[in-house]
C-alpha angles and dihedrals in degrees: 000000000000091000091052091052091052090048092051091049092048090053097041098050097063090038091054091047091053093049094047092049093050126091090261091056092047092049090050091049093049090049090053090049093049091050088060092050097053096097110043116207124231091261091054092048090050092049091050091049090049092049092048089052091049091050090053092047093048094047091053089048090052090050090051092049091048091053091049091049092051090049093052091045090052091049092051093046092049091048093053093044090052089055092051093251095285131111119247116264114254123230106244099176109123 
């Protein structure tokens, strides 16, 4: 009887590990995790609101930096086109 119980455990442990590591086991684990996330607490809602605000702030900052970059690029292109696209000659008299 005791030997049979040990034999069943020896067979079930690797079988359980294979099932839990499979796609079915991962899907079951993700479903259990989502079930715990259904009702967000006040702290989670505050964190989400804070993160949304930061995303909006950062996206406006990226837009501002893009506009500055375009402005500098236009200045540099206009400056080189005014010169005729060549570098100024250096004075080599010594």
